[in-house]
Structures are given as C-alpha cells and as structure tokens.
C-alpha positions, -999 to +999 in steps of 0.1 A: -034+044-180+000+027-173-005+004-203-012+034-226+020+051-213+040+020-221+026+018-255+034+055-262+069+051-248+074+021-270+062+040-301+085+069-293+115+046-289+106+029-322+103+063-340+137+073-326+153+041-340+136+048-374+152+083-375+186+066-371+179+042-400+165+061-430+177+034-454+158+008-433+127+030-434+129+034-471+135-004-476+104-011-454+083+013-474+094-002-507+087-037-494+052-029-483+045-008-514+056-036-537+031-059-521+003-033-523+010-024-559+013-061-569-019-070-551-040-039-561-024-024-591-012+012-595-047+027-593-060+004-566-031+008-541-037+035-515-010+056-498-030+054-465-029+016-466+008+015-475+015+039-446-006+018-422+015-013-430+049+004-427+070+014-397+066+051-406+041+077-415+024+088-447+042+121-444+076+103-445+065+083-475+058+115-494+091+130-480+111+101-494+093+094-526+074+126-536+040+110-545+023+078-554+038+078-589+073+084-574+068+055-550+056+032-578+086+042-600+110+034-571+093+001-565+098-007-602+135+003-600+141-017-569+126-049-583+145-046-616+177-038-597+173-070-577+168-093-607+196-076-627+220-078-597+212-115-594+220-120-631+252-101-628+263-123-598+261-154-620+295-146-635+288-162-668+318-149-688+340-179-682+313-204-692+307-220-726+278-202-744+252-230-740+260-234-703+259-196-698+226-193-715+212-223-696+223-208-662+208-174-671+176-191-681+174-212-649+182-181-628+154-162-645+129-190-641+138-195-604+137-158-597+103-153-613+090-184-595+102-172-561+091-136-567+055-135-580+052-099-570+079-091-596+058-108-623+026-089-611+045-055-612+058-062-647+022-071-658+009-039-642+035-019-659+026-036-692-010-025-686+003+011-684+022+006-717+056+008-699+051+045-691+070+044-658+098+023-673+102+048-700+110+075-675+135+056-655+171+060-667+181+034-640+159+007-654+169+015-690+206+011-680+199-021-661+180-036-690+207-026-714+233-043-693+212-075-693+208-074-731+245-067-735+252-098-714+230-119-736+246-104-767+281-114-754+269-149-748+252-151-782+282-137-801+305-162-784+281-190-793+280-178-830+318-177-830+319-213-818+292-224-841+268-236-813+241-209-819+224-202-852+226-168-867+196-145-872+186-141-836+186-108-818+198-105-782+167-085-774+144-113-787+164-139-767+160-117-736+122-116-742+121-154-743 
C-alpha cells in the first residue's frame, strides 16, 4: 500500500513538473514520435504507443499536435529544421567555393550518418509523394534557404572559374 502511494506521489510530482515545461513535453513527444514514425512508418505508428513512451498522455499529444497527421508533419518540420540549422551554422560565406561545397557535403554526409531516423523519415515521406512536405510552409522556406546557399556557392565558383556552367543549384542539392 505504501509503495503504491509513493508511486502515485512520484507520478503527481512528475506531472506537475511537466505542466511547468510545455516545451520539454513537446520536445519529448517529437523525439518519441520521430523514432516511432521512422521505425513503423506513418501508417504503422500508433498514437497509443507514442503516448506510452512519452512523459505525457495521449490527450496532451492531441492537444499539442491535433492528430496523427499533425504530429507527423511537426516531426518532419523538426527534423528538417535541425539539418538546415546545422547547415546554416557552417558559416560558408567566407570560404572559397570548392571548400564551401566540400564542407557542406561533409556536413550532410555526417548528419545523415549520425541520424538514420532522418533518412527513414525522408524515405517515408517519399513513399507518400511528399504530401506532407507540400503542406509545410516552414519546410519549403528551409529548403529554399538551403538551395539559395548552394546557389551562392555555385555562382561564386562560376565567377572564379572553378565550377563548370550548366548545373542547377537544385540538382547540386539533390546530389
């Protein structure tokens, strides 16, 4: 009986701390949901399972994200935000074009290598023909920034005669 009371008291204290940290709760949900969507896909991931693995309730997941599609979209946005923030932090503007492109390529390779769930989420989104990406202004903006960054590097390289003409920044980004 006493052990059950201690458990209940511990749960109540934990819930009270969660209420004081809504950003932490959202971050925890997104972390768990990323793993679930990456492992099971959009159709295979279950909200009950995500809730069971978080530090909150299923009701709070719906409160923060609306529904499973909303949660999936936020997971996509968060993963893209992380990679694009890392690219931005490289501060490539002062580098020679070849060096800038090399650093960007190395960062991308390292990021993808360290974040296999990102790769799986991108593959899952490809299976869905980019439907969720199409509806995210955030991701569209982040990707446009990334392509613009490549375009600046490419234009600088063309100007200096170190890159050949006829390539598109989008195609370079894909590679």
